[in-house]
N, C-alpha and C positions, 0 to 999 in steps of 0.2 A: 757198432752203429754205422749205418751207411753214410756215404758222403752227402747224398740227397737229404737225409734226415738232419745231418749236422747243418747243412745250408739252410734248411727250413727253420731250425732252431735259432740260428743266427739272425735270420730275417725277422723272426717273431720277437726276439729280444730287442732288436733295434727298433721295431715298430712300437713296442711297449714303452721304451725309453723316449722315443720321439714324441709319442702321445703325451707322456708326462711333461715334457718340455713345452709342448703346445698348450697344455691345460694350465700349467702352473706359472710358466714364464711369459705366456702370451705370444709365443712365436707363431706366426701365421704362414710362413713360407715352409712348405713341406720339405723341399730340398735341403734347406738350412737345418731344419729340425732333424732330419735323417742323418746328415753329416755330423752334427754335434752329438747326436745319440751314439753313433758309431765310435766317435773319438772317446766319449765318456766310458764306453764299454771296452776300450782298448782294441777295437776292431778296425779293419780297413774301411774307409768310407767310399768304397767303390766295389762293384761286382756283386755283393750279396745284399745290397740295400733293398728293403721292401718297397713295393709300389705305393702310390698315394692312397689307394683304396684300402690297403692293409693298415696303413697308419690311421686312416679315418675310422676304421672299425675299432682299432685299439683305443683311439681317442674317445669314441662314443662309450666304450666299455668303462674307461677310466672315469668319465664324467658321471655315468650311471652309478658307479660304485662309490666314488669319493665326493661327488659334488652335485647330487641330484637336485636338491632344492635351489642351491645357488645357480645352477645351470638353467633351470626353468625360469627363474626370475630374470636372469641376465638376458636370455634369449627373448623373453616376452618384452622386456624394456627396449631392447634394440629393435625388435620388430615394430613396436609402437612408434619409435622415432623414425624408422624407415618409412612407415606408412604415412606419417605426417609429411615427410619430405616428398614422397611420391605424389601426394595430393598437391603439394606446392609446385611440383615440376610436371604436372599432368600434361602440359603442352607437348612434352617430348616423349610421351608414351613410355614411362619408366617401368622397368622390371627389376625386381630384387634378385640378387644372386649371392653366391659365396656362403660363408659360414653362418651368417645371420639367417639365411633361408634354410640351410641344411640343419640348423639347430646345434652346431658344434662350436659356436662363437666363443672365443676365449676372453680373458679379462681385458685385453686391449684390442678387441676386434674392430675391423673396419667395416662400415656399411658399404656394400658394393651395389651400385645401381647401373643397369645398362639402359641407355636412352636409344630410341629408334627414331631418327629424324634425318632428313636430307639437308639440314642446315646446321652444321656443327658450330658455325659462327654465332648463330642465334643463342646457343647455350652459353657461350662466353658473354655475350651482350646481356643476357638474362642475369648472370651473376654480377656483372659490373653495375647494372641498373639498380640492383638491390644492395650495393655496397659490400658485397661478400668478398673477402680476401681469399684467393685461390692460387693453387700451383698447377702448372701444366706439364704434361709429359705425354709419352706415347706407350702403347703396348701392342704386341703382335698377337693376332688371333687368326685361327683358321676358319675362314668364312667362305661359303660358296665354292669350295674346292680350291681355295688359294689362301696363302698367308698374306694378311694385310696389316699395315700399321694403322692404328686408329687412335684418335686423340683421347686423352684422359684429363679430367679436371678434378682436383682434390682440394677439399677444404675441411676445416675443423668446425664441428657443431658442439660447442661446449668442450667436453673432454673426449668426444668421439670423432674419429676421422671418417670422412665420407668420400667415396671415390665414384666419379661419374665416368663411365666408359661410353663414348658416343659412337654408335653404329648407324648404318644407313637403314632406312625404312624397310628396304627389301630383305635385309638380313634377318628380320623377324620370321621369315618363311623358311629359314634353313637352320640346321643345328650350328651352334657356336662351340668351338673347341680351342683349347690353348695350343694344341699342335695337331697335325694331321692324324696322329695315332691316339690322341688323348680322348678322355671321356667327354661326352657332351656336357657343357656347362648348364646346369639346371637354372631356370629363370621363372619368376612368378610375377604376374601382373597384379595390379592393386587389389582386385577382387579376391584373388587367391590369398594374398597376405591378410586381408580382412577375415577370411575364413579361418586361417591359421590362428588368428587372435580371438576367434569365437564371436565375431560380429554378426 
């Protein structure tokens, strides 16, 4: 067997194991899932790791085989909640992203929303005025040809974590990536989420 074939088989095995961890343990971080999968298989956690697209494909396959009904119900419920939140936050031009949009949301999935506004302080005041307990942080995204740190507000809605990533209004005209080489982060406005839910 050629070295290339062995390398492909290793990548595939890690992708399948990482997908199982994401589906059953609720791990949302691709990097963490891949490293844990490699260790479980007794393989080095560098060099031959699959990319995120390979893990996502394995995850979709796992969910279709083992959890088809549960997965459909979970995603529909999370999208309903996301839509309700989007209507509540319509002032900030919310867009749904992440695993809830893509349909691969696990048992502990976070609803991820991107806001497009030139007043990030208004988002914080909106949360304060409604008495919502939240946490603040930052994330780095590749926007308009440069890496930028952008504010993130996180809160819990019952048992579901909600993450609000606040971008500038102009960022809606350009692709958003986690890194310069990364895939474009898919996003959907309210009308698209309504269509996904058959409205």
